[in-house]
C-alpha positions as CSV (number, residue, x, y, z in Angstrom):
1,X,56.8,119.9,120.8
2,X,56.2,122.5,123.5
3,X,52.6,123.7,123.6
4,X,51.7,127.4,123.5
5,X,50.8,128.8,126.9
6,X,47.2,130.1,127.1
7,X,46.4,132.5,129.9
8,X,44.1,130.9,132.5
9,X,44.7,127.4,131.3
10,X,47.2,124.7,132.2
11,X,48.4,122.1,129.7
12,X,48.8,118.6,131.1
13,X,51.5,116.7,129.1
14,X,50.4,113.3,130.4
15,X,46.8,113.8,129.3
16,X,47.6,116.0,126.3
17,X,44.8,118.5,127.1
18,X,44.2,122.0,128.4
19,X,42.4,122.5,131.7
20,X,41.1,125.7,133.2
21,X,43.0,126.9,136.3
22,X,40.7,127.4,139.3
23,X,41.4,129.9,142.1
24,X,42.3,128.4,145.4
25,X,39.4,130.0,147.3
26,X,36.8,128.7,144.7
27,X,38.2,125.2,144.3
28,X,36.2,122.2,145.4
29,X,37.4,118.8,146.4
30,X,37.1,117.5,142.8
31,X,39.1,120.4,141.3
32,X,42.7,119.3,140.6
33,X,44.2,122.1,138.5
34,X,44.2,124.9,141.1
35,X,46.5,127.9,141.2
36,X,48.7,126.4,144.0
37,X,49.0,123.1,142.1
38,X,50.2,124.9,138.9
39,X,52.8,127.0,140.8
40,X,54.2,123.9,142.6
41,X,54.4,122.0,139.3
42,X,56.3,124.8,137.7
43,X,58.8,125.0,140.6
44,X,59.4,121.3,140.5
45,X,60.0,121.3,136.7
46,X,62.4,124.3,137.1
47,X,64.3,122.5,139.9
48,X,64.6,119.2,137.9
49,X,66.0,121.1,134.9
50,X,68.5,122.9,137.1
51,X,69.7,119.6,138.6
52,X,70.1,118.1,135.1
53,X,72.2,121.1,134.0
54,X,74.5,120.7,137.0
55,X,74.9,117.0,136.4
56,X,75.8,117.6,132.8
57,X,78.3,120.3,133.7
58,X,80.0,118.1,136.2
59,X,80.5,115.5,133.4
60,X,81.6,117.9,130.7
61,X,83.5,120.8,132.3
62,X,86.8,120.9,134.3
63,X,86.1,122.0,137.8
64,X,88.4,123.7,140.2
65,X,90.3,121.3,142.4
66,X,89.1,121.3,146.0
67,X,92.1,119.2,147.2
68,X,94.8,121.5,145.8
69,X,93.2,124.5,147.4
70,X,93.8,123.0,150.8
71,X,97.5,123.8,151.8
72,X,97.7,120.6,154.0
73,X,96.6,118.3,151.2
74,X,98.2,120.1,148.3
75,X,101.5,118.2,148.5
76,X,99.8,114.9,148.7
77,X,97.7,115.8,145.6
78,X,100.8,116.9,143.7
79,X,102.6,113.7,144.5
80,X,99.7,111.6,143.3
81,X,99.2,113.5,140.1
82,X,102.9,113.4,139.1
83,X,102.9,109.6,139.6
84,X,105.1,109.6,142.7
85,X,104.2,107.2,145.5
86,X,104.8,108.3,149.1
87,X,106.4,104.9,149.8
88,X,108.2,104.2,146.6
89,X,109.6,107.5,145.4
90,X,112.1,106.1,142.9
91,X,111.7,109.1,140.5
92,X,112.5,111.6,143.3
93,X,115.5,109.5,144.5
94,X,116.9,109.2,141.0
95,X,116.5,112.9,140.4
96,X,118.3,113.8,143.6
97,X,121.1,111.4,142.6
98,X,121.5,113.0,139.2
99,X,121.6,116.5,140.7
100,X,124.2,115.6,143.2
101,X,126.3,113.7,140.7
102,X,126.7,116.4,138.1
103,X,130.4,117.1,137.2
104,X,131.8,119.5,134.6
105,X,133.6,117.5,132.1
106,X,133.5,119.6,128.9
107,X,134.0,123.2,127.9
108,X,133.4,124.8,124.6
109,X,135.3,128.1,124.5
110,X,135.2,130.6,121.6
111,X,138.4,132.6,122.0
112,X,138.6,136.4,122.3
113,X,140.4,138.3,119.6
114,X,142.0,140.5,122.3
115,X,141.8,140.6,126.2
116,X,140.2,144.0,126.3
117,X,137.6,143.3,123.7
118,X,134.3,141.6,124.5
119,X,134.3,138.0,123.5
120,X,131.6,136.6,121.1
121,X,128.5,136.1,123.2
122,X,126.5,132.9,123.2
123,X,123.0,134.0,122.5
124,X,121.2,130.6,122.5
125,X,122.0,126.9,122.1
126,X,120.2,123.7,120.9
127,X,121.2,120.1,121.1
128,X,120.6,117.4,118.4
129,X,120.3,114.2,120.3
130,X,120.4,112.0,117.2
131,X,123.9,113.1,116.2
132,X,125.4,114.5,119.4
133,X,125.8,117.9,117.9
134,X,125.7,121.2,119.8
135,X,124.2,124.1,117.7
136,X,125.2,127.5,119.0
137,X,124.3,131.1,118.0
138,X,127.0,133.8,118.6
139,X,127.1,137.6,118.5
140,X,130.3,139.6,118.0
141,X,129.4,143.3,117.7
142,X,127.5,143.6,114.4
143,X,128.2,140.0,113.3
144,X,125.7,137.3,114.1
145,X,126.2,133.7,113.1
146,X,125.3,130.1,113.9
147,X,127.6,127.1,114.0
148,X,127.5,123.5,115.2
149,X,130.1,121.1,116.5
150,X,130.2,117.4,117.2
151,X,130.4,116.4,120.9
152,X,131.5,113.0,121.9
153,X,128.9,111.4,124.1
154,X,131.3,109.2,126.1
155,X,132.5,110.0,129.6
156,X,135.9,111.4,128.5
157,X,135.9,114.4,126.1
158,X,138.4,117.0,125.2
159,X,138.2,120.7,125.6
160,X,137.2,122.3,122.2
161,X,138.5,125.8,121.3
162,X,137.7,126.5,117.6
163,X,139.3,129.4,115.9
164,X,137.2,132.2,114.5
165,X,139.2,131.7,111.2
166,X,139.1,128.0,111.0
167,X,137.9,128.1,107.4
168,X,134.4,126.7,108.0
169,X,131.4,128.5,106.5
170,X,129.0,129.6,109.2
171,X,125.4,130.7,108.7
172,X,125.2,134.5,109.0
173,X,122.1,136.4,110.0
174,X,121.1,140.1,109.7
175,X,120.4,140.5,113.5
176,X,120.9,138.8,116.8
177,X,119.3,135.3,117.2
178,X,116.8,135.1,120.0
179,X,116.0,131.4,120.0
180,X,116.8,128.0,118.5
181,X,114.5,125.0,118.5
182,X,114.6,121.6,116.8
183,X,111.4,119.9,115.7
184,X,110.8,116.1,115.9
185,X,111.5,115.7,112.2
186,X,114.9,117.5,112.5
187,X,113.9,120.9,111.2
188,X,115.9,123.7,112.9
189,X,113.9,126.9,113.6
190,X,115.9,130.0,114.3
191,X,114.4,133.4,115.1
192,X,116.0,136.8,115.1
193,X,115.3,139.7,117.4
194,X,115.3,142.3,114.7
195,X,117.3,145.5,114.5
196,X,118.0,147.3,111.2
197,X,116.1,144.5,109.5
198,X,112.6,143.2,110.6
199,X,112.5,140.1,112.7
200,X,112.3,136.8,110.8
201,X,112.0,133.1,111.2
202,X,114.5,130.8,109.5
203,X,114.0,127.1,108.7
204,X,116.7,124.6,107.8
205,X,116.5,120.9,107.4
206,X,119.5,119.3,109.3
207,X,121.7,116.9,107.4
208,X,121.9,113.2,108.1
209,X,125.5,112.5,109.1
210,X,127.6,109.8,110.7
211,X,127.9,110.6,114.4
212,X,131.6,109.6,114.3
213,X,132.5,112.2,111.7
214,X,133.1,115.6,113.3
215,X,134.1,117.4,110.0
216,X,130.7,117.6,108.4
217,X,128.3,120.3,109.2
218,X,124.6,119.8,110.1
219,X,123.5,123.1,108.6
220,X,124.0,124.6,105.2
221,X,124.0,128.4,104.7
222,X,122.5,128.0,101.3
223,X,119.3,126.1,102.2
224,X,117.8,128.4,104.9
225,X,114.2,129.2,104.2
226,X,113.0,132.6,105.6
227,X,109.5,133.4,106.9
228,X,108.6,137.0,107.3
229,X,105.3,138.6,108.3
230,X,104.2,142.1,109.3
231,X,102.3,140.5,112.1
232,X,105.5,139.6,113.9
233,X,106.0,143.2,115.1
234,X,109.4,144.6,116.1
235,X,110.8,141.5,118.0
236,X,110.5,137.7,118.0
237,X,111.2,136.7,121.6
238,X,111.1,132.9,121.7
239,X,110.2,129.6,119.9
240,X,109.3,126.1,121.0
241,X,108.9,122.9,119.0
242,X,105.9,120.6,119.5
243,X,107.3,117.3,121.0
244,X,104.6,115.2,119.3
245,X,103.8,116.9,116.0
246,X,105.8,118.5,113.2
247,X,105.0,122.1,114.1
248,X,106.5,124.9,116.2
249,X,105.3,128.0,118.1
250,X,106.9,131.5,118.2
251,X,106.2,134.4,120.5
252,X,106.7,138.0,119.3
253,X,105.8,141.6,120.3
254,X,102.4,141.4,118.7
255,X,101.3,137.9,119.8
256,X,102.2,134.3,119.0
257,X,102.1,132.0,115.9
258,X,101.9,128.3,115.1
259,X,104.1,127.2,112.2
260,X,103.9,123.9,110.3
261,X,107.0,122.2,108.8
262,X,105.2,120.7,105.8
263,X,103.7,123.9,104.4
264,X,106.2,126.3,106.0
265,X,103.2,128.4,106.9
266,X,102.4,130.5,110.0
267,X,99.1,130.9,111.7
268,X,99.4,134.1,113.8
269,X,97.2,135.1,116.8
270,X,97.4,138.7,117.7
271,X,97.3,139.7,121.4
272,X,97.5,143.0,123.3
273,X,100.8,142.2,125.0
274,X,104.1,140.6,124.1
275,X,104.3,136.8,124.1
276,X,107.7,136.4,125.9
277,X,107.6,132.7,126.8
278,X,105.6,129.7,125.7
279,X,105.5,125.9,125.9
280,X,103.4,123.0,124.8
281,X,101.3,121.3,127.5
282,X,100.3,118.5,125.1
283,X,100.1,117.9,121.3
284,X,97.4,120.4,120.8
285,X,97.4,122.9,123.8
286,X,100.0,125.8,123.9
287,X,100.6,127.9,127.1
288,X,101.7,131.5,126.4
289,X,103.1,133.9,129.0
290,X,102.7,137.6,128.3
291,X,104.4,140.8,129.4
292,X,101.2,141.9,131.2
293,X,101.4,138.9,133.5
294,X,98.6,136.9,131.8
295,X,99.0,133.2,130.8
296,X,96.8,132.2,127.9
297,X,96.0,128.7,126.6
298,X,95.6,128.1,122.9
299,X,94.1,125.0,121.3
300,X,95.3,124.3,117.8
301,X,92.1,122.2,117.0
302,X,89.5,124.9,117.8
303,X,91.8,127.9,117.1
304,X,90.5,129.4,120.4
305,X,92.4,131.1,123.3
306,X,91.5,131.9,126.9
307,X,93.3,133.7,129.7
308,X,93.8,131.2,132.5
309,X,96.4,132.5,135.0
310,X,97.6,135.9,136.1
311,X,101.1,136.5,137.6
312,X,102.1,139.6,139.6
313,X,104.5,140.7,136.9
314,X,105.7,140.1,133.3
315,X,106.1,136.4,132.5
316,X,109.8,135.8,131.7
317,X,109.9,131.9,131.7
318,X,107.2,129.2,131.3
319,X,107.6,125.5,131.1
320,X,105.3,122.5,131.2
321,X,105.8,119.8,133.9
322,X,104.7,116.7,131.9
323,X,101.3,117.1,133.4
324,X,98.7,118.8,131.2
325,X,97.2,120.8,134.1
326,X,100.4,122.1,135.7
327,X,103.2,124.5,134.6
328,X,106.1,126.3,136.2
329,X,106.4,130.0,135.6
330,X,108.6,132.9,136.6
331,X,107.8,136.6,136.6
332,X,110.2,139.5,136.3
333,X,112.3,140.0,139.5
334,X,110.0,137.5,141.2
335,X,109.9,133.9,142.4
336,X,109.6,130.6,140.5
337,X,106.3,128.8,141.3
338,X,104.1,126.0,140.1
339,X,100.5,126.7,139.0
340,X,97.6,124.4,138.5
341,X,95.2,125.4,135.7
342,X,92.2,124.0,137.6
343,X,92.6,126.3,140.6
344,X,92.2,129.4,138.5
345,X,88.9,131.2,137.9
346,X,87.6,132.8,134.7
347,X,87.9,135.5,133.7
348,X,91.3,136.6,135.2
349,X,91.0,140.4,134.4
350,X,90.8,142.8,137.3
351,X,91.4,140.0,139.8
352,X,94.4,139.5,142.2
353,X,97.3,137.3,141.0
354,X,96.7,133.5,140.9
355,X,97.9,131.7,144.0
356,X,100.6,129.0,143.2
357,X,100.2,125.4,144.4
358,X,103.9,125.0,145.0
359,X,106.7,127.6,145.7
360,X,110.3,126.7,144.9
361,X,113.0,127.4,147.5
362,X,114.5,130.3,145.7
363,X,116.5,133.2,147.4
364,X,117.2,135.2,144.3
365,X,115.1,135.6,141.1
366,X,115.8,133.9,137.8
367,X,118.4,135.9,135.8
368,X,116.5,136.4,132.5
369,X,114.0,135.3,129.9
370,X,113.5,131.6,129.2
371,X,116.2,130.6,131.7
372,X,114.6,127.5,133.2
373,X,114.3,124.0,132.0
374,X,112.4,120.9,133.2
375,X,113.1,117.2,132.9
376,X,109.8,115.7,134.0
377,X,111.1,112.1,133.8
378,X,113.6,112.9,136.5
379,X,111.5,115.4,138.5
380,X,114.2,118.1,138.1
381,X,113.9,121.8,137.5
382,X,117.0,123.9,136.6
383,X,117.0,127.7,136.8
384,X,119.8,130.1,135.8
385,X,120.6,132.7,138.5
386,X,123.1,135.6,138.5
387,X,126.1,133.6,139.6
388,X,125.2,130.0,138.9
389,X,122.5,127.4,138.3
390,X,120.1,126.1,140.9
391,X,118.7,122.5,140.6
392,X,115.3,122.0,142.2
393,X,113.0,119.0,142.9
394,X,109.8,119.1,140.9
395,X,108.2,117.1,143.7
396,X,108.4,119.5,146.6
397,X,110.3,122.6,145.4
398,X,113.4,121.8,147.4
399,X,116.7,123.2,146.1
400,X,119.0,120.2,145.6
401,X,122.2,121.8,144.5
402,X,123.9,125.0,143.3
403,X,126.4,124.8,140.3
404,X,128.8,127.7,139.7
405,X,129.4,128.7,136.1
406,X,132.5,130.9,136.0
407,X,133.4,133.3,133.2
408,X,135.6,131.6,130.6
409,X,138.5,133.0,128.6
410,X,140.9,131.9,125.9
411,X,144.0,130.0,126.9
412,X,146.1,132.9,125.7
413,X,144.4,135.4,127.9
414,X,145.6,136.4,131.3
415,X,142.6,136.6,133.7
416,X,144.1,139.6,135.3
417,X,143.9,141.5,132.0
418,X,140.3,140.7,131.2
419,X,138.1,143.8,131.4
420,X,135.1,143.1,133.7
421,X,132.9,145.2,131.5
422,X,133.3,142.7,128.7
423,X,131.9,139.8,130.8
424,X,128.3,138.8,130.3
425,X,126.5,137.8,133.5
426,X,123.6,136.1,131.7
427,X,123.5,132.3,131.9
428,X,121.5,130.0,129.6
429,X,120.6,126.4,130.7
430,X,119.4,123.3,128.9
431,X,118.7,119.9,130.5
432,X,119.1,117.1,128.0
433,X,119.5,113.3,127.7
434,X,121.8,112.1,125.0
435,X,121.4,108.9,122.9
436,X,123.4,106.9,125.4
437,X,120.9,107.8,128.1
438,X,123.3,110.1,129.9
439,X,121.8,113.1,131.7
440,X,123.6,116.3,130.8
441,X,123.2,120.0,131.8
442,X,124.4,122.5,129.3
443,X,125.1,126.0,130.6
444,X,126.2,129.0,128.4
445,X,127.8,132.1,129.7
446,X,129.9,134.8,128.0
447,X,131.8,133.0,125.3
448,X,131.7,129.5,126.8
449,X,129.4,126.5,127.1
450,X,129.9,124.2,130.1
451,X,128.8,120.6,129.9
452,X,127.8,119.0,133.3
453,X,127.3,115.3,133.2
454,X,126.2,112.7,135.7
């Protein structure tokens, strides 16, 4: 227990007694507890406590990386941390081979009702690896629906052109679908933007089906469970499933929320700016990109959030790299860069934008929101541009290939009669690996979905 300080006396902890403090000019050779001795002892104690705090902080806190701040050593640090050797770069070589070997072998085309009318637009897509089914959301004027079709996973496939009146019952929604995501326990999460009706979250348990039977449907329009909350605001922008837990995250105009599949509940975190893009860095940490350029980290265990990065503009796309400390982000009409969470300082308000640790070789900006995808096992990054798809190396930011995604039409349409105003320039991308281990790149544009395979 700390003793009470008595003016004019010094407490010696080793002797457990108080001693009178003697002035320096009155002290004799036998006087030990002088004024200078007491001041020196207090300074030594303060210095030792400060060193103990610094040592404890180095062990408990994440410090800023000194290596990655050096531009000459940044690349070497990145290579070491993404487990790529300078001598044995098998991952980088395999990723480059996949990028250069992509060939378009499949087209899903939803036909137009007339050449002059806008075709049904593909809003978003999701892929079920367990059953090789492609889940698609379409919009045709005021009609919004979701459907799924079986895709053969072999090297040779046929071109699929379903009819709008094929007799199948599709799942209809009151407004346009903004995102689709599939949890690890096969729960499909669909979010709507909101129009005449408030935005909502829809949950549907996918059916277990034989992968060789293409006549059964994965979804059932009678078993959708709807989640509504006034905290969602006017729009739900995006959603992302946790790869390791049975939960998902959504981003809306008022913040973001964490939903659990078991209880169908939603824990919402309100923010000052729209949450336009998000991704899981690990099983418990969620990175959220906002319209004001801030990137926040949220921990599901402590229910706490902190602003970690600041981009020059609104965050349109954000994806994790397989490393808990790094992420790739795009900002509106800007470049695509890699950021290290350890190089950022707190707080980020009223400070210049965070400097990236790696800039990708991009000549034009990413076309829209959530238009990038990453395959960390291959070291590949795909980004949708205005006229095609760029494939980059996650190792050094080099652009490996450009894929062109042309506008598709129905076989009955004459390309010369198609009205250019009915063509949608937005491109959606998704980099997947099917159950056979085949790497595939799905790209949606206008009324078609192209399947590039290696």
